[in-house]
N, C-alpha and C positions, 0 to 999 in steps of 0.2 A: 476357181472351181472347187467344189466339194470333193475332196479325194479321200476322205476318211471312210473306210469301208463299213464302219459302225453306223454311219448314217444310212437310213433305209434307202434301198435302191430307187424308189420313186422320187424321193427328195433329191438324191444325187443326180438323177436323170434330168429333172426339171431345172435345177440350179445350173448344171453344166450346159444344158441346151440354151438356157437364157443367155449365159455368157458367150457361148459360141455363136448364137444368132446375132448378138450385139456386135461381135467382132467380125464375123464373116458374112452376115446376112442369112436370111432363112434359106434361100436357094443355094447359098455358098457352102453349106455344110450338110453332110449326109448322116443318116442314122448310124452307120458304122462308126464314124468319127465320134458321134455323141456317145454311143455305148462305150467305146474304148476310153474316152476321156472321163466318163462317169464310173469307170472300173466295173463295168457290167458287160452284158452281151445283148445282141439284137433281140433274142428271144425274150429276155426279161423286159427290155424296152417295149416290145410289142405286147407283152402280157399286161403292162400297165397302161399303155397307150396303143390303141388299135392301129394307129397310123401316125405318120409324121405330122399330118394336119392336126390330129388330136393333141399331140405334144405341143405344137405351136400354139394352139388355143389355150392350153393349160399355162404355158409360160406367159401369155398375154393376160390371162385371168389373174395370175400372181402379180404381174406389174400393175394391174388395175387395183388390186387389193392394197398394194403399197401406196398408191396414190390416194386411196380412200383414207388411209391412216393419216395422211397429211391434214385432212379436214378435222379429224378427231384431235390431233395435236394442236391445231389452231384454236379450237374451242377450249381445250384444256389449258392452254397457255394464256389465253385472253378471254376468260369466261365473262359473258355478258357485255363484251365490248366488240361489236362487229366491225367498227372502223379499224381498231387495232388488229383484228383478225385479217381484214382486207390488206392492210399495210404489210402484215407479216406474210401473207400469201405472196405478195409481190416480191418481198425480200427473199423468201424461200425459193421462188422460181428463178430469181436472178442468181442465187447461189447454185442452183441446179444447172443453169446455163453455163456457168463457169466451171463447174465440177464434172459435168457429164458431156464430154465432146461427142459421144455417139448419139446423143439426143434421146428422144422418147421412144421406147420400144414399140409402143402402140402406133405412133405416127409413122415410124420407120416401116413397120409391117404393113400399114395401110398403103404406103407408097410402093413397097416391094411387091405386094400381092394384088396390086391394082387390077381391076377388071377380070380377075380369074374366077369369081364366084366362090372364093375360098371361105370355108366356115369361120375363119378368124375375123372376117368382116363384121359378123354379128357381135362378136366380143368387142371389137374396136368401136363400132358405132354405139353400142350400149355404154361403153366407158366414156366416150367423148360427150355423149348426150348427158350422162349423169354428172360429169365434171362441169359442163356448161350450166346445167340446172343448179348445181350447188353454188357456183359462182354468182349466178343471177340472184339466188336467195340471199347470199351474203351481201351483194351490192344493195339489194332492197333493204335489208336490215341495217346496213351502214348509212342509209338515208339518201341513196342515189335518187335523183329526180327521174331518171330513165334507166332503171336497173337492167332492162334487156339490152339497151344500147351500150351501157358500160360493160356488161358481161361479154357482149360480142366484141367490143373494142379490146378488152384485156385478153380475150381468147385469141383474137387475131394477132395481137402484139406478141403473145407467147409463142404461138405456132410459127409466126414469121421469124421470131428471134431464134427459135430452134433450128430452122432451116438455114438461116444466115450463119449461125454458129458453126454448123457443119461445113458450109461452103467457104466461109471466109475466116473462121477462127474467132476467138473471143475478143480480138481487138477491133473487129468490124463494127458495123452499126448496132449489133446486138448488145454492145457495151452500154448502149443508151436505153436499154429495156426498162430499168427502174424509173428513170426520169420520164420516159414516155408514159408509163403506167401512172405515175404520180400526177402528171399533167392531165391525163384523162380522168382520173379520180377527182382531182380538184375542179375540173370543169363541170362535172356531173354530180358532185355531192355538195 
């Protein structure tokens, strides 16, 4: 958590809320605890975010921005080589599976806020659709015969591995994520 009071309150609040939501769940933590942990108060929190729902949406937008940076990094690291970018995407997601036992903030929020008509669903749906579209474009550029099918397969493998990682740990079947992705890529490229 950002505890340096020199960091602007809005940034402290968002960073702190992200960490607390990841650790306790969105419903498991209140605005009082977020404000206290961010070294601020509820009035300041509500001045920046009109409601806890708005704060949740902002934390998810930030998570989405971090995910978008992954695509820029792939392009910068492997310019003009979509197949290497696709392989690096798989490797990067495998590393995330091993390094982030809490999983994907957006997927976790989608499950936790299921069926509530929460404004975060719009952020989540947009993010997941954009990620899926980027993956399909990459699969197409990498020469996949059926880029939609490959993108869907890789998406399902990733989302399934995230849930399995949370339920069974890193030694479960999610440990085969890279191999499963490589097999799917080999069969469709």
